[in-house]
Structure formats: structure tokens, C-alpha cells
C-alpha positions in Angstrom: 66.5 83.7 125.7 67.2 87.4 125.4 68.4 88.7 122.0 71.6 90.7 122.0 72.2 93.5 119.6 75.6 94.8 118.8 75.7 98.5 118.2 78.1 99.5 115.5 78.6 103.1 114.7 80.1 104.5 111.5 83.5 105.0 112.9 84.0 101.2 113.4 83.0 100.6 109.8 85.4 103.3 108.6 88.3 101.9 110.8 87.7 98.4 109.5 87.5 99.7 105.9 90.8 101.5 106.2 92.4 98.3 107.6 91.0 96.3 104.7 92.3 98.8 102.2 95.7 98.8 103.8 95.8 95.0 103.7 94.7 95.0 100.0 97.4 97.6 99.2 100.1 95.5 100.8 99.0 92.4 98.8 98.7 94.3 95.5 102.1 96.0 96.1 103.6 92.6 96.8 102.1 91.2 93.6 103.4 94.2 91.6 106.9 93.9 93.0 106.9 90.1 92.2 105.6 90.7 88.7 108.3 93.4 88.1 110.9 91.0 89.4 109.7 88.3 87.1 110.0 90.5 84.0 113.4 91.7 85.1 114.5 88.2 85.8 113.5 87.1 82.3 115.2 90.1 80.7 118.4 89.4 82.7 118.3 85.7 81.8 117.9 86.8 78.1 121.1 88.9 78.5 123.1 86.2 80.3 123.1 87.8 83.7 120.8 85.3 85.6 122.2 86.0 89.1 121.4 89.7 88.6 117.9 88.8 87.7 117.5 86.6 90.9 118.8 89.3 93.3 117.3 92.2 91.5 115.5 94.7 93.9 115.4 92.4 96.9 115.6 95.5 99.1 112.0 96.2 98.0 111.0 93.4 100.4 112.8 95.1 103.4 110.6 96.7 106.0 111.9 100.2 105.2 110.9 100.0 101.6 107.9 97.7 101.6 105.8 99.4 104.3 106.4 102.9 102.8 105.7 101.8 99.2 102.6 99.8 100.1 101.2 102.9 101.8 101.6 104.9 98.6 100.6 102.0 96.2 98.4 103.0 93.2 99.0 100.1 90.8 99.8 102.1 87.6 102.9 104.0 88.6 105.7 103.9 91.2 104.6 104.4 94.8 108.0 106.1 95.4 106.9 109.0 93.1 103.6 109.2 95.0 105.5 109.4 98.3 107.7 112.1 96.9 104.7 114.1 95.9 103.1 113.7 99.3 106.2 114.2 101.5 108.7 115.9 99.2 111.1 112.9 99.6 111.0 109.1 99.9 112.7 107.1 102.6 112.0 104.0 100.5 113.9 105.5 97.5 116.8 106.6 99.7 117.2 103.0 100.9 116.6 101.5 97.5 119.1 103.5 95.4 121.7 103.1 98.1 121.4 99.3 98.0 121.0 98.6 94.3 123.9 99.4 92.0 121.8 99.1 88.8 120.3 102.6 89.5 122.1 105.5 87.9 121.7 107.5 91.1 124.0 105.1 92.9 126.8 106.2 90.6 126.7 109.9 91.5 129.4 111.4 93.6 129.9 114.9 95.1 133.3 116.5 95.2 132.1 119.4 97.3 131.6 121.7 94.3 129.4 119.6 91.9 127.8 116.3 91.4 129.9 114.0 89.2 128.4 111.0 87.4 130.7 108.0 87.4 130.8 105.4 84.6 128.5 102.6 85.4 130.0 99.1 85.3 128.8 97.0 82.4 126.6 94.5 84.3 125.0 97.2 86.3 124.1 99.0 83.1 122.6 95.9 81.5 120.6 95.3 84.7 119.4 99.0 84.4 118.1 98.3 80.9 116.5 95.1 82.1 114.9 97.0 85.0 113.4 99.6 82.6 112.1 96.8 80.4 110.6 95.0 83.4 109.0 98.2 84.8 107.5 99.0 81.4 106.0 95.5 81.1 104.8 95.4 84.7 103.1 98.8 84.6 101.8 98.7 81.1 99.9 95.4 81.6 100.2 93.8 78.1 100.5 97.1 76.2 104.3 97.1 76.2 106.0 97.6 72.8 109.7 97.7 71.9 109.3 101.5 71.4 108.3 102.0 75.0 111.8 102.1 76.6 112.9 104.6 73.9 109.9 106.8 74.6 110.6 106.6 78.3 114.2 107.6 77.7 113.3 110.5 75.5 110.8 111.8 78.0 113.1 111.5 81.1 116.8 111.6 80.0 117.1 115.4 80.7 116.2 114.7 84.3 119.0 112.2 84.7 122.7 112.6 85.1 125.0 110.2 83.4 128.7 109.8 82.7 129.1 110.5 78.9 130.0 106.9 78.1 127.1 105.6 80.1 124.7 108.1 78.4 125.9 107.0 74.9 125.5 103.4 75.7 121.9 103.8 77.0 121.0 106.0 74.1 122.3 103.5 71.5 120.9 100.5 73.4 117.4 101.9 73.6 117.5 103.0 70.0 118.6 99.5 69.0 115.8 97.9 70.9 113.3 100.3 69.3 114.5 99.6 65.8 115.4 95.9 66.1 113.6 94.5 69.1 114.4 93.1 72.5 115.3 89.6 71.2 118.0 90.9 68.8 119.5 93.1 71.6 119.5 90.5 74.2 121.0 87.9 71.8 123.8 90.3 71.0 124.5 91.1 74.7 124.5 87.4 75.6 127.1 86.7 72.9 129.1 89.6 74.2 129.1 91.4 70.9 128.4 94.8 72.3 131.1 97.3 73.3 131.1 99.7 76.2 
């Protein structure tokens, strides 16, 4: 019996390696989305908006968002930011903010002269806070503290555009969480003892 040898050149190994890395990135991205959704679901449940937690970020599983975000997956920060750095924009983000009312960018309008921030509805605003809590917990892998959302806010608030009432609510909410903790905040929200 004659022995058969298969000749493999380096390009075949490279192609297979790229495919394996892509598959791994898709899997890791799926796990990260699911972990984030789990943290957000629990935060929403704590605040009494369970349905918001269930449907939170479902658009991330759409083809338009998932493929693009898996391609730019890193594991320690948003793939949308990586796509923006690489391309200057993100198709995934355009789709995401247009389908998810808990994002402050959803509530920006343009009257032809300037961008006008609208007041966010209360439940969208609570889901936004839960989203930030969930993102912090998902990306900080066990190192999350109650100060983290406040620190994120202080670092990024000048890059965001909010209606004045919405801005004040977020500022006071995140300060309250920093000073008194998530449990006290979510208990207060659930009992509807918070004004907006």
C-alpha cells in the first residue's frame, strides 16, 4: 500500500487560524453580551422594571449588530468603540441606538440649527442606569465597586448631551449609588420614592 502525504503550505494554516479566531471571537462576544444582559436584567429586576431587563439590548443579537461587533471584539471594552477607531463610524452602533430607547443618543433631535436633547422618559432613564451598572460589572470582571458608575460619569459626562432634568437625575442618582450603594438606590426606585 502506497503512503499518501498531504502537502500543507503556510497559507492553509493561516487561513484556518483566522477562521478559528473568528469563531472564537463570535463565541466570546456572545458570552459577553449574555453576561452583560444578565447583569442588566438583575439591576432592572432590583428596580422593579423586569420586562425592561428581559428585552434589554436584544438588537445586539441581530445580524447587523452581532457580526460587526464580533469582528471588533476585544473582551475588555466595547467592540463598537474599536469599530469607530478602525472605520470612523459604527454601523452596529447606528442600529443599536436607533432601536434602544434607554440610550441617551436616542433622545437627541435636530431642528436644523442645533441638536436638542429631549427629556428621557423615567423607565428609559432607569434602564440607562441599569445598563451602565451592567456594563461596568461585565467589563470589570469582579472588580466593580459602587464608585465605578460615578467615576465613569465624571470621566464621560462632558462628551454627552442631556436635557437639564435628565442630567440632574443621572448626576444625583450616580452620586447616591456612590455614597449609599446600589441596594439602597434600587430599593428606593422600586418603592417609587424617587422624583424626576
